[in-house]
C-alpha positions in Angstrom: -87.7 -54.4 -53.9 -89.8 -51.9 -52.5 -92.7 -51.4 -53.7 -94.2 -48.7 -55.2 -95.9 -47.0 -52.6 -97.1 -44.3 -54.1 -97.9 -45.6 -57.3 -101.6 -44.9 -58.6 -103.8 -44.7 -61.3 -107.6 -43.6 -62.0 -109.3 -46.9 -61.7 -108.2 -47.3 -57.9 -111.5 -46.3 -55.7 -111.4 -46.9 -52.7 -112.9 -50.0 -51.5 -116.0 -51.1 -49.3 -116.9 -53.6 -47.3 -119.4 -54.8 -49.9 -117.2 -54.6 -52.8 -115.1 -57.6 -54.5 -111.7 -57.2 -53.9 -110.7 -56.3 -57.6 -109.8 -59.3 -60.3 -106.4 -59.3 -61.6 -105.8 -59.3 -65.7 -104.2 -62.5 -66.1 -101.7 -60.8 -68.7 -100.5 -57.0 -69.4 -99.5 -56.1 -72.9 -96.8 -53.0 -72.9 -95.7 -51.2 -76.0 -94.7 -47.8 -76.8 -95.4 -45.6 -79.4 -94.2 -41.9 -80.7 -96.3 -40.0 -82.8 -97.4 -42.8 -85.3 -101.2 -42.6 -84.3 -102.7 -44.9 -87.7 -100.0 -47.5 -86.8 -101.2 -47.8 -83.4 -105.0 -47.8 -83.9 -104.3 -50.8 -86.3 -102.2 -52.1 -83.5 -104.9 -51.4 -81.4 -107.5 -53.4 -83.6 -105.1 -56.3 -83.7 -105.2 -57.1 -80.0 -109.3 -56.7 -80.5 -109.5 -59.4 -82.4 -107.2 -61.8 -79.8 -108.8 -65.5 -78.5 -108.3 -64.3 -74.9 -110.3 -61.9 -73.4 -108.4 -61.0 -69.7 -105.3 -58.8 -70.2 -104.6 -55.3 -70.1 -102.8 -53.2 -73.0 -100.6 -50.1 -71.5 -99.6 -48.2 -74.4 -96.4 -46.6 -73.0 -96.9 -43.0 -75.2 -93.1 -41.2 -75.5 -94.1 -37.7 -75.5 -96.7 -38.1 -78.5 -98.7 -35.0 -79.8 -102.6 -35.1 -79.0 -103.2 -37.1 -82.0 -102.3 -40.1 -80.1 -104.0 -39.4 -77.3 -107.5 -38.6 -79.7 -107.3 -42.3 -81.0 -106.8 -44.4 -77.6 -109.3 -42.0 -76.2 -112.2 -42.7 -79.5 -111.1 -46.4 -79.7 -111.2 -47.1 -75.7 -115.0 -48.0 -75.9 -114.7 -49.9 -78.5 -112.4 -52.3 -77.3 -112.8 -55.7 -75.7 -110.3 -55.1 -73.0 -109.2 -52.3 -70.6 -107.0 -49.8 -72.5 -104.5 -48.0 -70.9 -102.2 -44.4 -71.7 -99.2 -43.7 -70.1 -97.8 -40.7 -71.3 -94.6 -39.3 -70.3 -92.9 -35.3 -72.2 -91.1 -35.9 -75.3 -87.2 -35.4 -73.7 -85.9 -37.4 -77.3 -86.0 -41.7 -77.3 -87.2 -42.3 -73.6 -88.4 -45.2 -74.1 -86.5 -47.4 -71.6 -87.8 -45.0 -68.6 -91.4 -44.8 -70.0 -91.5 -48.9 -70.0 -90.1 -49.6 -66.5 -92.6 -46.4 -65.6 -95.1 -48.4 -66.7 -94.5 -51.7 -65.5 -94.7 -50.3 -61.7 -98.6 -49.5 -63.7 -99.4 -52.7 -64.4 -102.4 -54.8 -62.6 -100.7 -58.6 -63.8 -97.9 -60.7 -62.9 -97.2 -61.8 -66.5 -96.2 -59.2 -68.9 -96.2 -59.1 -72.6 -93.8 -56.7 -74.7 -94.2 -55.6 -78.0 -94.6 -52.4 -79.9 -97.2 -49.7 -81.6 -96.6 -51.0 -85.0 -97.1 -54.5 -84.0 -100.2 -56.3 -85.4 -100.8 -59.3 -83.1 -101.8 -62.6 -84.9 -106.0 -63.7 -82.7 -104.0 -66.6 -81.0 -101.0 -64.0 -80.4 -101.7 -63.8 -76.3 -103.0 -67.2 -75.6 -99.1 -68.9 -76.8 -98.1 -66.3 -74.5 -100.5 -67.7 -71.4 -99.9 -71.8 -72.5 -96.0 -71.6 -72.9 -95.2 -69.4 -70.0 -93.3 -70.9 -67.3 -91.2 -70.5 -64.0 -88.2 -69.6 -64.6 -88.4 -68.8 -68.0 -89.3 -65.9 -70.6 -90.6 -66.0 -73.7 -89.6 -64.5 -77.2 -91.7 -64.6 -80.3 -91.7 -64.2 -84.1 -92.5 -61.5 -86.6 -92.8 -60.2 -90.5 -91.8 -57.3 -91.5 -94.2 -55.8 -94.1 -92.9 -53.7 -97.3 -94.1 -49.8 -96.8 -96.5 -50.1 -99.4 -98.5 -53.6 -97.9 -98.2 -51.4 -94.9 -100.1 -48.9 -96.3 -102.2 -50.8 -97.8 -104.1 -52.9 -95.2 -107.0 -51.4 -93.6 -109.4 -52.1 -90.0 -111.2 -54.9 -91.7 -108.0 -56.8 -93.1 -107.0 -56.8 -89.0 -110.3 -57.6 -87.8 -110.7 -60.0 -90.4 -107.6 -62.1 -90.0 -106.2 -60.9 -93.2 -103.7 -58.9 -91.8 -101.8 -61.6 -90.2 -102.9 -64.7 -93.4 -99.4 -65.7 -94.9 -101.8 -65.5 -98.4 -103.6 -62.4 -98.2 -100.1 -61.0 -97.4 -98.0 -62.6 -100.7 -100.5 -61.8 -102.7 -100.7 -58.0 -102.0 -96.8 -57.1 -101.8 -95.3 -59.6 -99.4 -92.1 -61.2 -101.3 -90.7 -63.0 -98.4 -92.0 -66.2 -98.5 -91.9 -66.4 -94.0 -92.3 -69.8 -92.9 -93.7 -68.2 -89.2 -96.7 -67.2 -91.1 -97.1 -70.4 -93.2 -97.4 -73.2 -91.4 -101.2 -73.7 -89.9 -101.0 -76.6 -87.3 -100.1 -76.3 -83.8 -98.2 -79.3 -83.4 -95.9 -78.0 -86.3 -95.5 -74.6 -84.6 -94.5 -76.6 -81.2 -92.2 -78.6 -83.1 -90.1 -75.9 -85.1 -90.4 -74.2 -81.9 -88.5 -76.9 -80.6 -85.8 -77.4 -83.1 -85.4 -74.0 -84.2 -82.0 -73.3 -84.6 -82.1 -69.7 -83.9 -81.1 -68.8 -80.5 -83.7 -67.1 -78.1 -83.0 -63.4 -77.7 -85.7 -61.2 -75.4 -86.9 -58.9 -78.9 -88.3 -56.0 -77.9 -91.6 -56.6 -80.5 -92.7 -59.9 -78.8 -91.7 -61.3 -75.8 -92.9 -62.2 -72.3 -91.6 -62.4 -68.8 -93.0 -62.7 -65.3 -92.9 -59.2 -64.1 -91.2 -60.5 -60.7 -88.7 -61.6 -62.8 -88.0 -58.1 -64.4 -88.4 -56.8 -60.9 -85.3 -58.9 -59.8 -83.1 -57.0 -62.7 -84.8 -53.8 -62.2 -86.4 -53.6 -65.5 -84.8 -51.5 -68.6 -81.6 -49.7 -68.9 -82.8 -46.1 -69.3 -79.1 -45.1 -70.2 -80.1 -46.9 -73.2 -81.7 -45.6 -76.3 -82.9 -47.0 -79.8 -80.4 -50.2 -80.9 -80.8 -53.5 -78.5 -82.2 -52.2 -75.7 -84.8 -54.7 -75.4 -82.1 -57.4 -76.0 -79.8 -56.1 -73.0 -82.8 -56.9 -70.8 -82.9 -60.5 -71.9 -79.0 -60.7 -71.4 -79.4 -59.8 -67.5 -82.4 -62.5 -67.2 -80.1 -65.1 -68.6 -77.4 -64.0 -66.1 -79.6 -64.2 -63.2 -80.9 -67.7 -64.5 -84.3 -66.9 -66.0 -83.3 -68.5 -69.6 -85.0 -67.5 -72.7 -87.6 -70.2 -74.8 -88.4 -69.4 -78.7 -91.7 -69.5 -79.6 -91.2 -67.9 -82.8 -93.6 -70.2 -84.7 -96.4 -70.0 -82.3 -96.6 -66.1 -81.5 -96.6 -63.9 -84.1 -96.8 -60.5 -84.8 -96.5 -58.0 -88.7 -94.8 -55.4 -88.6 -95.7 -52.3 -90.1 -93.6 -50.2 -91.9 -92.1 -46.3 -91.1 -89.5 -43.6 -90.5 -88.1 -43.9 -87.7 -87.4 -39.8 -87.4 -85.7 -40.7 -83.5 -82.3 -42.9 -84.7 -79.7 -40.8 -83.8 -76.4 -41.0 -84.4 -74.1 -42.8 -81.3 -77.4 -44.2 -80.6 -76.4 -48.0 -81.3 -72.5 -47.4 -80.3 -73.6 -46.5 -76.9 -76.1 -49.1 -76.4 -73.5 -51.9 -77.9 -71.1 -50.8 -74.9 -73.7 -51.6 -72.9 -74.4 -54.9 -73.6 -70.8 -55.3 -73.5 -70.2 -54.5 -70.2 -73.6 -56.7 -69.2 -72.2 -59.4 -70.6 -68.5 -59.7 -69.8 -69.4 -58.8 -66.0 -72.8 -61.2 -65.9 -74.3 -58.8 -64.5 -78.2 -59.2 -63.5 -79.0 -55.8 -62.1 -78.6 -52.0 -63.9 -78.6 -49.5 -61.1 -79.9 -47.1 -64.3 -84.0 -48.9 -63.8 -87.2 -49.0 -62.7 -86.1 -48.6 -58.6 -85.6 -44.6 -59.9 -89.2 -44.6 -59.8 -90.7 -46.2 -56.7 -90.8 -42.7 -55.4 -92.9 -40.9 -58.1 -96.4 -40.6 -58.4 -97.4 -41.8 -61.3 -101.3 -42.1 -63.6 -102.2 -44.0 -66.6 -105.6 -42.7 -67.6 -108.3 -45.9 -68.5 
């Protein structure tokens, strides 16, 4: 695949003979957002609690209004990681296009996918980093919170770790007794990951893969809108020979509830048809992906 020769970002500067080469982050976290500035802020504070620091966060903004940009600009100086913002015009649900463009702007060789309404536990990125391996993509776990509890969470709850602590969540309205949040010891998490009967599938709220592998399958299929587009990416990786590995008891995030005004009739049916074609043909490559943007001039702020 050709390199994106015209890709650029605000941080790239000409090097002089005295400058050291820029150090690549070990991980790039990519997640989309659309007019959910409060949930985005809580998500960004979640990454501020991570036990590792050598990563960048790319907010893939699918045409949000100015409130989202204001949140990012206000938080950027406070974050202990590099916070970047890629915005594209609002043309309906175009997450896949935004993710592909942001992948071209990412500066690490390993990508972590999540959502702008998911608060990661403090060891979230550490698990993705520790458990990555050649020829695999990773798929983690999440706990979906009810609406009332989602609104009850504060910044202090996130920074202190209460927002991802089972006992606190259960005392404040979580009725699901999810085992993923209750397991405390690393060996228990690894044991459950190994012996779970749940089939590993690439879920966009918590997954990771080598950038080179994602480029080989040409990224996300941009024909797809809401519903299963992440699963289809994982199916093409499988067809390439990149197998899924579950870390659903190790890498955990909690999902904040909200409305989904971008969900439209017919989206799921269209996506299901594309997924069925991918499975039936065992296709590993989509012609509707990243390579459409190789000659674009792309920018991310931050």
